[in-house]
MARVOPA-611902 format. One line per field, with one value per residue (C-alpha): residue in three letters; chain; x, y, z. Coordinates in steps of 0.5 Angstrom, whole numbers, always signed. Layout:
<pts>
rest	c(ALA  ...) .
kette	c(A  ...) .
X	c(X  ...) .
Y	c(Y  ...) .
Z	c(Z  ...) .
</pts>
This chain:
<pts>
rest	c(MET  GLU  ALA  ASP  VAL  GLY  ASP  ALA  ILE  ALA  SER  ARG  LEU  ARG  THR  GLU  ARG  GLU  THR  ARG  LYS  TRP  SER  LEU  ALA  GLU  LEU  ALA  GLU  ARG  SER  GLY  VAL  SER  LYS  ALA  MET  ILE  SER  LYS  ILE  GLU  ARG  SER  GLU  ALA  SER  PRO  SER  ALA  ALA  VAL  LEU  GLY  ARG  LEU  SER  GLY  ALA  PHE  GLY  LEU  PRO  LEU  SER  VAL  LEU  LEU  ALA  LEU  ALA  GLU  GLY  GLY  GLU  GLU  ARG  LEU  ARG  VAL  GLN  SER  GLY  GLN  PRO  VAL  TRP  THR  ASP  PRO  GLU  THR  GLY  TYR  THR  ARG  ARG  ALA  LEU  SER  PRO  PRO  ASN  ALA  PRO  LEU  GLU  LEU  ILE  GLU  VAL  LEU  LEU  PRO  PRO  ALA  VAL  ARG  VAL  PRO  TYR  PRO  ALA  SER  ALA  PHE  ALA  PHE  GLN  HIS  GLN  GLN  ILE  TRP  LEU  LEU  ALA  GLY  ALA  LEU  ASP  PHE  ILE  GLU  GLY  THR  VAL  ARG  HIS  SER  LEU  LYS  GLU  GLY  ASP  CYS  LEU  MET  LEU  GLY  PRO  PRO  ALA  ASP  CYS  VAL  PHE  PHE  ASN  PRO  GLY  LYS  VAL  PRO  ALA  ARG  TYR  VAL  VAL  ALA  LEU  SER  ARG  ARG) .
kette	c(A  A  A  A  A  A  A  A  A  A  A  A  A  A  A  A  A  A  A  A  A  A  A  A  A  A  A  A  A  A  A  A  A  A  A  A  A  A  A  A  A  A  A  A  A  A  A  A  A  A  A  A  A  A  A  A  A  A  A  A  A  A  A  A  A  A  A  A  A  A  A  A  A  A  A  A  A  A  A  A  A  A  A  A  A  A  A  A  A  A  A  A  A  A  A  A  A  A  A  A  A  A  A  A  A  A  A  A  A  A  A  A  A  A  A  A  A  A  A  A  A  A  A  A  A  A  A  A  A  A  A  A  A  A  A  A  A  A  A  A  A  A  A  A  A  A  A  A  A  A  A  A  A  A  A  A  A  A  A  A  A  A  A  A  A  A  A  A  A  A  A  A  A  A  A  A  A  A  A  A  A  A  A  A) .
X	c(-23  -22  -17  -13  -12  -10  -5  -3  -2  +2  +7  +8  +10  +15  +18  +18  +22  +26  +28  +30  +34  +30  +30  +23  +25  +28  +21  +18  +22  +21  +14  +12  +9  +11  +15  +10  +4  +9  +10  +3  +1  +7  +4  -3  -5  -8  -10  -7  -12  -12  -8  -2  -2  -2  +5  +7  +7  +10  +16  +17  +17  +10  +4  -1  -5  +1  +3  -4  -3  +3  +0  -6  -1  -3  -3  -10  -14  -20  -22  -29  -33  -33  -25  -24  -21  -24  -21  -24  -21  -22  -22  -27  -30  -28  -29  -24  -25  -20  -24  -18  -13  -7  -1  -6  -3  -10  -12  -20  -22  -29  -29  -35  -34  -39  -42  -38  -32  -25  -19  -13  -7  +0  +3  +8  +2  +0  +7  +7  +1  -4  -11  -18  -24  -31  -37  -42  -47  -47  -43  -35  -31  -24  -19  -13  -8  -11  -17  -23  -27  -34  -37  -44  -46  -43  -37  -31  -24  -17  -12  -7  +0  +2  -1  -3  -10  -17  -23  -29  -36  -40  -47  -52  -51  -44  -41  -39  -34  -29  -21  -17  -10  -5  +3  +7) .
Y	c(+28  +22  +18  +25  +25  +18  +19  +25  +21  +16  +21  +25  +19  +17  +24  +23  +17  +19  +25  +21  +17  +11  +5  +1  -4  +2  +5  -1  -3  +5  +5  -3  -3  -9  -7  -10  -5  +1  -1  -2  +5  +9  +5  +8  +0  +0  +6  +6  +5  +11  +6  +5  +13  +14  +9  +12  +19  +17  +14  +21  +25  +28  +29  +25  +32  +35  +29  +30  +38  +37  +32  +37  +42  +49  +56  +59  +62  +60  +53  +52  +46  +43  +44  +40  +34  +28  +21  +15  +9  +3  -2  +2  +7  +12  +19  +25  +32  +37  +44  +48  +51  +47  +49  +53  +54  +51  +45  +43  +36  +33  +26  +21  +15  +9  +5  +0  +2  +3  +6  +6  +11  +10  +15  +18  +20  +25  +27  +33  +37  +39  +36  +38  +33  +37  +32  +35  +28  +21  +18  +17  +14  +16  +11  +15  +11  +7  +13  +13  +19  +18  +24  +26  +31  +38  +35  +38  +34  +37  +31  +30  +28  +23  +16  +10  +12  +9  +13  +8  +9  +5  +8  +6  +12  +15  +19  +26  +30  +36  +35  +42  +41  +46  +44  +43) .
Z	c(-54  -49  -55  -55  -48  -47  -53  -49  -43  -47  -50  -43  -40  -45  -45  -38  -38  -44  -40  -34  -39  -36  -39  -39  -33  -29  -29  -28  -22  -19  -20  -19  -26  -31  -36  -41  -39  -39  -47  -48  -45  -48  -55  -53  -54  -47  -42  -35  -29  -24  -19  -25  -27  -19  -18  -25  -23  -16  -19  -23  -17  -20  -17  -21  -23  -25  -30  -33  -34  -37  -42  -43  -44  -46  -43  -43  -37  -39  -40  -42  -41  -48  -47  -41  -42  -39  -38  -36  -32  -36  -30  -26  -30  -25  -29  -28  -32  -31  -29  -28  -34  -35  -30  -26  -19  -16  -20  -19  -22  -22  -21  -22  -18  -20  -14  -10  -14  -10  -13  -9  -9  -6  -2  -7  -11  -5  -3  -7  -7  -2  -3  -1  -3  -4  -4  -9  -9  -7  -1  -1  +4  +4  +7  +9  +12  +18  +18  +14  +13  +11  +7  +6  +1  +2  +6  +5  +7  +8  +7  +12  +11  +5  +6  +2  +1  -2  -5  -4  -6  -2  -4  -10  -14  -17  -12  -15  -12  -13  -11  -10  -11  -10  -10  -3) .
</pts>
């Protein structure tokens, strides 16, 4: 299923770029991602990291969750576990499972963040949505601009105004959390 998700992401990125009539160079300039990397991603020759997807979605003016939901497609109201797309960041091992049916007004995403892994996102990745993070297991430091929130099991954090952010697992076991997203 992960290969299918990777191909769907590649296709969606190309569709978003072509719909806007942007060249690879223009998307590279807007996102800060190299033209060569974008080309490899669009041809399914490379799998983008979470940070790269965050920069690309920000350049398109889309929340990352919306970009991924568009890639996943579908109109169903029930998404059974075996049909929930899973994507793994090739750089960090960060794993994202889309729990909600595509295009739901509230999106739920389950994340497994390996120990000692740090995943940064630019403020543009948060500009179009409200988010809450509910930590189910492990520990999570969420750095929001200059503020560090240290979450323990059961804690739930509502994000503030868009800021550059970092998800960091300071523990020795994977952090497992749910991100709830709604559009602004």
